[in-house]
FIRO-330555 format. One record per residue: residue in one letter; x, y, z of N, C-alpha, C, O in turn. Coordinates in steps of 0.001 Angstrom, whole numbers, padded with zeros to 6 digits, always signed. Layout:
aXYZXYZXYZXYZ/...
***
This chain:
m-008599+011427+024432-007643+011222+023386-008654+011411+021938-009662+010705+021972/k-008499+012247+020734-009436+011674+019897-008578+010926+018973-007480+011457+018805/s-008757+009971+018408-008213+009070+017443-008838+009145+016172-010043+009059+015932/i-007930+009307+015411-008249+009459+013846-008536+008266+013145-008578+008179+011918/l-008788+007083+014180-009615+005747+013654-010536+005986+013554-011075+006756+014350/k-011260+005377+012392-012766+005162+012184-013243+003601+011749-013441+003085+010649/l-013342+003056+013233-014098+001407+013509-015501+001572+013117-016191+002345+013782/k-016089+000849+011973-017221+000975+012495-017775-000756+012794-018785-000775+013497/t-017310-002047+012404-017815-002622+012358-016506-003843+013326-015428-003518+013824/m-017117-005136+013291-015983-005846+013894-015056-006452+013384-014110-006939+014003/d-015247-006488+012087-014308-006797+010570-013427-005446+010955-012221-005624+011125/d-013767-004584+011049-012736-003416+011098-012009-003357+012582-010902-002834+012709/i-012604-003838+013501-011672-003626+014827-010660-005017+014297-009457-004770+014210/e-010960-005951+014069-010205-007258+013805-009051-006918+013078-007910-007171+013465/k-009361-006297+011937-008400-005702+010683-007323-004957+011785-006206-005432+011992/e-007734-003942+012341-006467-003425+013065-006201-004092+013945-005006-003876+014143/l-006597-004903+014745-005754-005827+015728-005088-006028+014760-004193-005186+014704/s-005046-006981+013648-004053-007525+013177-003028-006661+013035-001922-007031+013426/i-003158-005546+012541-002470-004834+012044-001480-004024+013354-000356-003553+013183/i-002152-004032+014469-001208-003994+015881-000436-005065+016396+000434-005059+017266/l-000954-006088+015634-000144-007218+016206+000924-007610+015449+001806-008342+015898/s+000913-007160+014286+002274-007143+013144+002840-006349+013447+003991-006624+013109/c+002810-004936+014165+003648-003933+013718+004332-004090+015024+003925-004660+016036/e+006004-003167+014695+006584-002609+015967+005297-001494+016538+004600-000785+015813/k+005242-001590+017995+004113-000325+018714+005157-000103+020331+006128-000695+020804/k+004440+000883+020692+004606+001555+021717+003637+002006+022551+002824+002619+021859/q+003321+002009+023677+002516+002846+024293+002392+004335+024059+003526+004742+023810/k+001276+005614+024019+001579+006684+024011+001583+007014+025406+002212+008043+025652/s+000986+006352+026537+000845+007016+027824+001162+005504+028656+001853+004596+028195/d+000653+005501+029633+001088+004473+030993+000427+003945+030749+000753+002870+031251/i-000894+003734+030024-001751+002271+030027-000937+001179+028824-000461+001492+027733/t-000977+000191+029309-000457-000472+028810-001398-001750+027566-002627-001809+027598/l-000742-002455+026789-001643-003109+026423-002564-004177+026323-003335-004581+025453/s-002269-004501+027422-003007-005768+028466-004196-005008+028475-005182-005418+027862/q-004215-003759+029214-004820-002931+029834-006148-002425+028771-007316-002228+029107/i-005479-002281+027271-006544-001939+026150-006947-002950+025973-008156-002833+025777/f-006580-004170+025906-007389-005081+025210-008383-005848+026354-009489-006292+026046/d-007931-005917+027446-008839-006572+028554-010078-005251+028474-011210-005442+028921/f-009797-004355+028047-011121-003491+028787-011802-003621+027271-013020-003759+027392/l-011486-003618+026243-012044-003630+024915-013314-005005+025073-014536-005115+024984/a-012199-005827+025338-012840-007456+025483-014086-007386+026679-015169-007964+026593/e-013712-006682+027596-015041-006846+028578-015696-005951+028350-016528-005898+029255/s-015857-005125+027625-017008-004154+027135-017991-004911+026092-019219-004852+026032/i-016918-005772+025145-018180-006877+024327-018422-007846+025056-019551-008319+024923/e-017731-008336+025817-018353-009991+027072-019601-009068+027289-020480-009232+026444/l-019853-008124+028261-020364-007843+028715-022273-007230+027704-023447-007436+028011/s-021792-006675+026830-022779-006694+025512-023522-007487+025040-024438-007229+024259/i-023037-009163+025702-023674-010193+024998-023737-011129+026123-024492-012087+025960/q-023078-011048+027266-023488-011775+028697-024292-011085+029883-024849-011683+030803/g-024240-009619+029669-024601-008885+030678-025879-008499+031069-026123-007435+031639/i-027065-009726+030639-028481-009905+030352-028990-009471+031456-028444-010037+032403/g-029878-008641+031820-030552-008153+033345-029921-007876+034247-030538-007930+035311/s-028595-007497+034322-027618-007021+034906-027836-005602+035146-027033-005130+035951/t-028814-004675+034611-028728-003779+034942-029986-002990+035405-030893-003152+034589/s-030334-002202+036428-031432-001991+037147-032281-001390+036214-031686-001037+035195/k-033923-001074+036243-034761-000708+035605-034591+000814+035457-034278+001398+036494/r-034730+001490+034444-034465+002959+034308-036044+003604+033973-036937+003109+033285/s-036021+004802+034678-036951+005817+034525-037146+006268+033217-036347+005863+032373/t-037985+006973+032897-038604+007470+031483-037565+008594+030950-037348+008868+029770/i-036995+009160+032060-036247+010363+031788-034434+010287+031618-033649+011159+031244/n-034163+008676+032123-032900+008015+031950-032769+007309+030583-031660+006939+030195/k-033899+007113+029836-034130+006270+029227-034069+007355+027642-033779+006957+026514/l-034403+008617+028011-034503+009852+027093-033027+010015+026876-032299+009653+025953/l-032734+010838+028289-031384+010827+028140-030333+009859+027498-029518+010318+026698/g-030334+008696+027787-029279+007540+027084-029174+007832+025731-028106+008041+025154/k-030791+007854+024983-031117+007687+023701-030364+008996+023148-029798+008929+022057/y-030354+010119+023852-029594+011636+023096-028328+011354+023438-027545+012016+022758/k-027741+010559+024303-026308+010559+024207-025948+009845+023635-024888+010088+023057/f-026662+008387+023413-025887+007543+022449-025959+008138+020424-025266+007883+019439/a-027216+009006+020690-027493+009960+019221-026312+010566+019180-025621+010357+018184/k-025730+011573+020381-024500+012666+020109-023370+011785+019990-022471+012294+019320/l-023035+010235+020566-021800+009982+020201-021387+009683+018915-020437+010062+018230/i-022767+008538+018645-023119+008478+017254-022783+009101+015970-022426+008727+014853/s-023029+010157+016549-022945+011692+015476-021622+012416+015176-021174+012912+014143/s-021053+012287+016679-019477+012757+016331-018581+011901+016313-017407+012271+016323/g-018923+010514+016281-018196+009182+015995-016695+009466+017339-015685+008785+017168/h-016713+009928+017899-015838+009309+018861-015604+010276+020022-015752+011499+020019/y-015248+009552+020920-015081+010072+022543-013941+011521+022790-012963+011849+022118/t-014438+012053+023809-013992+013152+024070-013560+013666+025267-014233+013253+026211/k-012375+014676+025661-012402+015154+026901-013576+014853+027625-013576+013887+028387/t-014874+015772+027438-015639+015938+028589-016895+014540+028024-018116+014668+028114/n-016063+013091+027378-016952+012195+027377-016124+010853+027239-015883+010090+026304/q-015824+010898+028460-014736+010099+028432-015494+008604+028827-016724+008615+028886/i-014827+007434+029073-015116+006147+029219-015128+005724+030569-014090+005249+031029/p-016392+005844+031456-016172+005325+032564-015355+004327+033259-015856+003308+032787/g-014352+003884+034134-013982+002742+034515-012912+002855+033359-013624+002549+032403/f-011947+003041+032952-010961+002805+032063-009736+004032+032043-009817+005126+031485/p-008652+003513+032788-008028+002274+032286-008472+001182+033490-008949+001718+034490/p-008392+000029+033506-008581-000980+034271-007316-001531+035080-006140-001222+034884/r-007667-002146+035742-005985-002211+036673-005170-003448+035890-005710-004508+035574/d-003779-003115+035639-003090-004195+034421-002874-005611+034938-002307-005750+036021/l-003393-006960+034061-003320-007935+034615-001740-008541+034473-001285-009474+035135/g-001023-007755+033427+000181-008100+033031+000330-009445+032314+001124-010347+032582/d-000687-009392+031251-000421-010563+030257-001079-010512+028954-002168-011006+028663/p-000130-009729+028065-000561-009253+027097-001198-010346+026214-002306-010164+025709/e-000602-011313+026057-001080-012528+025437-002011-012912+026082-002192-013684+025141/s-002929-013186+026877-004019-013677+027386-005164-012807+026764-006210-013246+026286/a-004658-011071+026883-005540-010082+026747-005714-010235+025263-006888-010109+024915/q-004772-010499+024195-005097-010320+022986-006194-011834+022631-007116-011855+021815/l-005680-013131+023628-006352-013507+023073-007922-013870+023355-008701-014513+022651/r-008225-012918+025269-009336-012964+025021-010210-012159+024237-011308-012641+023963/l-009765-010387+023599-010232-009796+022817-010701-010740+021765-011920-010886+021676/k-009675-011622+020688-010235-012533+019743-011272-012867+020407-012321-012290+020122/t-011271-013668+021243-012288-014335+021448-013633-013976+021438-014547-014606+020907/s-013713-012824+022116-014840-011990+022647-015621-011151+020889-016772-010816+020610/l-014492-011105+020198-014933-010917+018777-016021-011775+017655-016938-011642+016844/t-015079-012767+018355-015956-013898+017418-017088-014514+018161-017855-015244+017534/a-017266-014312+019356-018304-014539+020258-019357-013436+020033-020529-013802+019939/f-019050-012056+019934-020127-011100+019286-020589-011206+017982-021507-010406+017805/r-020335-011853+017013-020509-011945+015378-021406-013575+015789-022513-013623+015253/l-021197-014292+016276-022001-015389+016153-023528-015156+017304-024660-015636+017257/h-023030-014443+018015-024544-014006+018968-025455-013397+018470-025179-012244+018138/s-026613-013793+018258-027850-013427+017778-028798-012806+018255-029811-012478+017637/g-028416-012465+020047-029602-011802+020860-030041-012956+021931-030226-014173+021916/p-030092-012023+022743-031157-010400+022952-029237-009950+023776-028266-010649+024062/f-029425-009020+023833-028390-008022+024180-028359-007097+025446-029342-006373+025604/a-027339-007036+026371-027411-006440+027706-027849-005109+027284-027583-004765+026132/d-028660-004092+028272-028524-002572+027895-027220-001950+028290-026363-002463+029010/h-027199-001104+027878-025870-000303+028030-026419+000744+029440-027506+001302+029583/p-025081+000736+030453-025221+001355+031272-025750+002816+031047-026739+003278+031616/v-025007+003445+030194-025301+004794+029841-026732+005379+028834-027604+006247+028891/f-026262+004213+027886-027487+004248+026608-028837+003429+026736-029834+003589+026033/g-028694+002608+027669-029895+001815+027493-030004+000842+026710-028959+000305+026342/d-031324+000316+026213-031294-000808+025593-030693-000626+024130-030800+000460+023561/l-030097-001646+023568-029441-001384+022449-029554-002583+021640-029696-003682+022176/d-029482-002395+019993-029792-003709+019277-028343-004118+018892-027413-003356+019160/k-028078-005614+018108-026721-005971+017953-025790-004869+016890-024560-004822+016925/k-026722-003947+015885-026366-002869+015204-025562-001580+015904-024536-001040+015490/q-026294-001277+017015-026094-000314+017951-024557-000469+018477-023491+000075+018188/w-025108-001810+019692-023683-002157+020131-022365-002191+019159-021224-001834+019452/e-022721-002584+018238-021488-003097+017253-020834-001412+017172-019709-001329+017665/k-021396-000122+016626-021066+001055+016448-020170+001218+018139-018965+001457+018218/i-020970+001050+019190-020091+001509+020416-019133+000891+020220-018068+001501+020122/h-019169-000710+020076-017710-001534+020086-016766-000666+019163-015599-000448+019490/g-017273-000222+018097-016207+000477+017258-015667+001748+017513-014475+002049+017583/i-016838+002602+017669-015789+003588+018990-014997+003831+019542-014036+004556+019284/l-015440+002860+021037-014380+002278+022072-013269+001608+021166-012160+001572+021698/a-013351+001132+020043-011570+000684+019920-010956+001268+019168-009906+000935+018618/s-011766+002541+019031-010772+003654+017562-010346+004271+019336-009172+004631+019418/f-010829+004349+020114-010560+005353+020966-009561+004686+021601-008577+005422+021674/l-009345+003469+022164-008380+002753+022691-007494+002550+022172-006477+002693+022852/f-007250+002003+020362-006050+001783+020008-005630+002982+019523-004720+002955+018695/g-006279+004463+019987-005657+005619+019564-004268+005704+020399-003379+006413+019928/y-004014+004926+021772-003528+005124+022802-001858+003970+022496-001048+003668+023372/i-001805+003582+021087-001124+002565+020725+000045+003353+019476-000260+003464+018289/q+001128+003741+019954+001266+004238+018730+001741+003003+017682+001960+001945+018272/l+001882+002980+016615+002833+001920+015411+003843+002476+014567+003660+003516+013934/f+004795+001885+014539+006009+002427+013535+005800+000906+011889+005721-000322+011883/g+005795+001856+010944+005643+000929+009836+004271+000676+009249+004038+000197+008140/d+003076+001216+010494+002028+000694+009633+001309+001073+008366+000556+000340+007724/e+001642+002322+008090+000806+002851+006884+001583+001472+005711+000709+000905+005054/k+002618+001103+005519+002703+000462+004679+002253-001060+004432+002169-001571+003315/l+001972-001714+005667+001189-002987+006306-000100-002541+005695-000447-003034+004621/r-000732-001772+006210-001845-001039+006144-002835-001205+005019-003990-001608+004884/f-001520-000541+004006-001959-000068+002426-001830-001708+001953-002879-002188+001523/a-000591-002644+001995-000604-003896+001524-002108-004806+001796-002871-005380+001019/k-002102-004606+003406-003380-005527+003361-004551-004526+002793-005379-005247+002235/d-004821-003584+002740-006114-002761+002107-006060-003222+000369-007074-003543-000251/r-004856-003182-000158-004955-003633-001652-005009-005124-001470-005960-005478-002166/e-004436-006273-000846-005119-007636-000973-006454-007716-000911-007120-008483-001606/s-007124-006551+000324-008706-006738+000158-009722-006539-000567-010842-007037-000684/k-008753-005186-001344-009485-005269-002806-009356-006323-003802-010331-006508-004529/k-008422-006975-003945-007941-007833-004959-009094-008783-004364-010166-008971-004939/d-008772-009288-003282-010369-010113-002897-011552-009981-003558-012161-010862-004166/r-011912-008593-003378-013612-008523-003379-013685-008305-004815-014800-008295-005338/n-012408-008091-005677-012638-007845-007508-012720-009356-007825-013448-009805-008710/l-012144-009897-007256-012310-011562-007618-013664-012127-007365-014366-012693-008203/s-014022-011857-005813-015057-012319-005970-016172-011690-006576-016810-012487-007264/d-016675-010430-006562-017456-010039-007603-017439-010876-009215-018354-011598-009612/k-016301-010596-009903-016242-011321-011090-016373-012915-011246-016709-013450-012302/k-016109-013509-010231-016793-014958-010389-018163-014734-010230-018775-015127-011224/q-019001-014176-009226-020692-013810-009079-021221-013659-009936-022268-014216-010265/n-020527-012740-010595-020861-012411-011873-021174-013250-013396-022166-013131-014115/h-019968-014122-013596-019796-015161-013993-020839-016457-013882-021391-017132-014751/h-020859-016494-012711-021598-017323-012054-023733-017118-012560-024531-018010-012850/h-023915-015857-012473-025229-015299-012548-025584-015261-014201-026728-015499-014588/q-024392-014909-015217-024263-015552-016607-024291-016477-016699-025375-016890-017110/k-023416-017341-016474-024030-018806-016641-025275-019134-016249-025857-020013-016884/k-025777-018642-015388-027292-019267-014930-028169-018783-016257-028981-019506-016832/k-027871-017526-016600-028784-017039-017595-028989-017933-019121-029921-018199-019879/e-027611-018180-019044-027375-018963-020275-028114-020416-020190-028945-020832-020997/d-027697-021000-019197-028522-022418-018785-030107-022220-019096-030832-023031-019671/r-030461-020977-018589-031829-020663-018948-032141-020302-020259-033251-020722-020588/g-031697-019822-020919-031894-019821-022591-032289-018038-022461-033158-017485-023135/d-031488-017421-021521-032340-016009-020905-031019-014898-022191-031163-013695-022406/s-030442-015346-022502-029291-014219-022982-029713-013970-023931-030540-014720-024449/k-029253-012665-024604-030065-011915-026010-029468-013103-027150-030328-013444-027962/p-028276-013691-027292-027934-014434-028609-028660-015804-028687-028978-016237-029794/s-028930-016491-027578-029963-017336-027714-031270-016922-027807-031816-017624-028658/g-031868-016296-027444-033427-015735-027844-033068-015081-029407-033818-015308-030357/h-032361-014605-029483-032294-014023-031004-032507-014956-032084-033241-014812-033062/n-031588-016169-031702-031677-017376-033128-033070-017985-032571-033642-018663-033425/s-033642-017910-031518-034722-018744-031651-035616-017983-032560-035923-018476-033646/r-036043-016848-032206-036756-016153-033063-036481-016661-034637-037176-017470-035251/k-035289-015975-035124-034608-016233-036204-035411-017770-036550-036594-017626-036859/w-035110-018615-036538-035936-019768-036312-037351-020051-036640-037695-020932-037428/k-037811-019602-036274-039275-019474-035702-039804-018924-037250-040623-019554-037919/n-039130-017537-037714-039475-016924-038278-039320-017671-039998-039988-017362-040985/k-038277-018657-039908-038027-019376-041026-038887-020806-041118-039149-021334-042199/k-039229-021272-040016-040353-022196-039964-041456-021909-040175-042141-022895-040450/k-041971-020995-040176-043156-019963-040591-043708-019950-042264-044760-020304-042796/s-042482-019378-042752-042348-019333-043967-041867-019948-045165-041927-019449-046289/h-041221-021439-044756-041337-022476-045094-042732-023149-045359-043064-023587-046460/y-043535-023185-044197-044686-023889-043935-045747-023196-045403-046495-023833-046145/k-045396-021528-045411-046373-021058-046148-046073-021785-047528-047012-022444-047975/g-045253-021767-048042-044554-021879-049467-044819-023533-049562-044759-024042-050681/n-045070-024256-048563-045568-025984-048588-047001-025727-048893-047607-026502-049633/k-047615-024629-048340-049139-024826-048436-049306-024496-049684-049838-025370-050368/n-048975-023335-050310-049114-022477-051614-049355-024145-052604-050367-024751-052956/q-047320-024508-052838-047570-025843-053623-048717-026647-053557-049412-027023-054501/g-048839-026850-052506-050002-028033-052301-051541-027699-052509-052371-028584-052720/g-051876-026250-052425-052797-025946-052934-053398-025295-054067-054535-024856-054244/g-052224-025340-054896-051983-024278-056158-052885-025152-057264-053017-026339-056963/q-053424-024784-058312-053681-024947-059861-052806-025571-060045-051656-025382-059647/k-053350-026699-060892-052645-027546-061686-052875-026676-063168-052384-027099-064215/
***
């Protein structure tokens, strides 16, 4: 199933998850929310906890893994010919526990600095590469969930996010300007300083002429 979602970071996944949990929803197939949340959480957990669990890879497999990774990143989504092995998993029948597990795994990934596990297909991946994989996986899995009234909620959240960013930018610009003024780097301060120096120099010459002139 090709999803129209484009989730690139863990923040994107968290925002989309909050929308899913806030909206009325139903599954587009027999796959339940528990299966979706548990499978995504397990993938994230394995990326940070499954260190050393994979076997040694031959040079050919390494090259093939890099090729498959590049192809997936280029397309940005899973297709019928590139499905996820092992999905869907067994339904554990507890959506609330699955939600908590997914939220916990997202936080754990954000706090984890490394090392990271090898991907069973793509091989050695760093944090940014794993984050891309999780984003594409989340886009694919969340595509099985049909939301009602989500566009209005999504717009409201985006508008609120933009307001927060604009406010943060204004505060940052004001802070930088204040620091410049404190250092005396602003234009008005420098301009006044030059005028004061010129006045002082002119006044000094006048005193010199008056003191050294002929009587």
